[in-house]
N, C-alpha and C positions, 0 to 999 in steps of 0.2 A: 694109500697116502696122498693119492690124487685126489681124494674127497678131503682130506682135512684140507690140503693147503687153496684149495675153490672155497671150501667156505667160509677160513678165515679171509682172502679175498673178498667174497663178499660182504661180510663184515667190515673190511675195509671202507668198502665204498661205499655201503650206507649212512656209517659214519661221518666219512666225508662228506654226504650229500648230507646228511641231514645239520651238520657243522656249517655250512656254506648257504644253505637255507636260512639258520639261525644267523648269520652274519649281514645278509642282505632286511632281513627283515626288522631285525632289533634297530630303533633307532641310534643317530649318530648322537655323540655327545655335545652339547652345545659349549660354548667358548665361555669363559666369564663373564658376568654383563658389565665389570670394567672394561674388558678389553672392546668390548660391544659399545660402551660409553664412549668411550676415547676414540673409536675409531668412525663412529657417526658424526662426532664432534668437528674431527679433521675435517671431515669432508663438507658440512654442512658450511663451518667455519668461513672458509672461501668460497661458497656459493653463492653464499648471501652477500659478501663483501664484495666478490663479481658481478650480482647482478644491478646491486648499488651503483657499482662502481659505471657499468653502461647504458642503466635505464635511470638511477636515483630521477633526473629532474625530470623524466615523466610519469615517475611516479607518484613523484610528491605533487603532480597535478590533480592528481585521482585524491577520491574521498578514501579516507581510512580504510573503510570496509572493501570496499574495490581495490584498492593496492595491497591487502594483506591477501584479498582471496588470489589474485594473480600470483602475489610472491606464494603463496603457499603451493598452488598448484604448479608449480614450475620448479621448487623446489621437490617436492614431492616425487614428479615425475622423474626430474634427474637424479635423485636418491636411489630411486627405487629401479630403473632401467640403465643407467649410465655409472652411476659414479660408484655404489654400494657392491655390484658386482665387481668391479674392477677393482677394488681396494680389497673386497676378500679374497680374489685371488692373488692380491700382491702379498697380504698378510697374512695368509692363510697357516705358515708355519707358526706364526706368533700366537697366532689366534687359539688354537687349537693344543701348543706348548703345555705339557701337564710341568 
């Protein structure tokens, strides 16, 4: 009796371990593209508006290529490291809602 119980326990542990490893190694499901689009738009619109409100007069004095270079550099930095991580946390439930 004892050998049968310990064999079954070992099988259950091995099965559980294999399932846990599979869960860790499988990629997470991606949110639908339209939700990513809306979230990105929600982040970019106020950022660009705020940058133009604060630095618009300084930016208009610069040549177009330099102005675009600065604007996109600041925007991409803020989106990557500040805004999108926070928005992903806030909207996590909505993004991954099936």
